[in-house]
C-alpha positions in Angstrom: 100.2 81.1 2.2 98.4 81.4 5.5 101.7 81.7 7.3 102.9 84.5 5.0 99.6 86.3 5.4 99.9 86.1 9.2 103.5 87.3 9.2 102.5 90.2 7.0 99.7 91.2 9.4 102.0 91.1 12.4 104.8 93.0 10.6 102.2 95.6 9.5 101.1 96.0 13.1 104.7 96.4 14.4 105.8 98.9 11.7 102.6 100.9 11.9 103.0 101.3 15.7 106.6 102.5 15.1 105.5 104.9 12.4 102.8 106.3 14.7 105.3 106.9 17.5 104.5 104.2 20.0 106.2 100.9 20.7 104.5 97.6 20.9 105.5 95.5 24.0 108.8 93.6 23.5 106.8 90.4 23.9 105.0 91.2 20.6 108.3 91.6 18.7 109.7 88.5 20.3 106.7 86.5 19.3 106.9 87.7 15.8 110.6 86.9 15.6 109.9 83.4 17.0 107.0 82.9 14.6 109.2 83.8 11.7 112.1 81.6 12.9 109.6 78.7 13.3 108.5 79.1 9.7 112.1 79.0 8.5 112.9 76.0 10.8 110.0 73.9 9.5 110.8 75.0 6.0 107.6 76.8 5.2 109.7 79.7 4.0 113.3 80.7 3.5 115.2 83.4 5.3 115.4 85.3 2.0 111.6 85.2 1.7 111.2 86.5 5.2 113.7 89.3 4.5 111.9 90.2 1.3 108.5 90.3 3.0 109.8 92.4 5.9 111.3 94.9 3.4 108.1 95.0 1.3 105.9 95.7 4.4 108.4 98.3 5.6 108.3 100.1 2.2 104.5 100.0 2.3 104.4 101.6 5.8 107.3 104.0 5.7 107.8 104.6 2.0 111.5 103.5 2.2 113.6 100.4 2.8 114.8 99.5 6.2 118.4 100.3 5.2 117.4 103.7 3.9 115.5 104.5 7.1 118.4 103.3 9.3 120.8 105.4 7.3 118.5 108.4 7.7 118.2 107.9 11.5 122.0 107.5 12.1 122.6 110.7 10.0 120.6 112.7 12.5 122.7 111.5 15.5 125.7 114.0 15.3 123.3 117.0 15.2 122.1 116.2 18.7 125.5 116.8 20.4 125.1 118.0 24.0 127.4 120.7 25.3 128.7 119.6 28.7 131.2 122.3 29.1 129.2 124.0 31.9 129.9 120.9 34.0 133.6 121.0 33.7 133.9 123.4 36.6 133.6 121.8 40.0 130.2 121.9 41.7 131.4 123.9 44.7 132.6 126.6 42.3 129.4 126.6 40.2 127.2 126.9 43.3 128.9 130.0 44.8 
């Protein structure tokens, strides 16, 4: 139970930072991933339990599952198309 509690604290910190618009250092994420893998390796938890805990914490922080949030974010991508047509003309002609 101590292991699950610690994973939950670390996931909460990671997801809360993301929700608040800043990114924790990559080292923090890598430590968390390694910590979770170690728990699976020494059979304290299963991969399914880790996945369920991650989703549970994610829903608590964001109010939606990870797959719902991912689908939402990818749906926004096509709206941000940049028009590069101004650059189709050679530079020496644009600068005249």
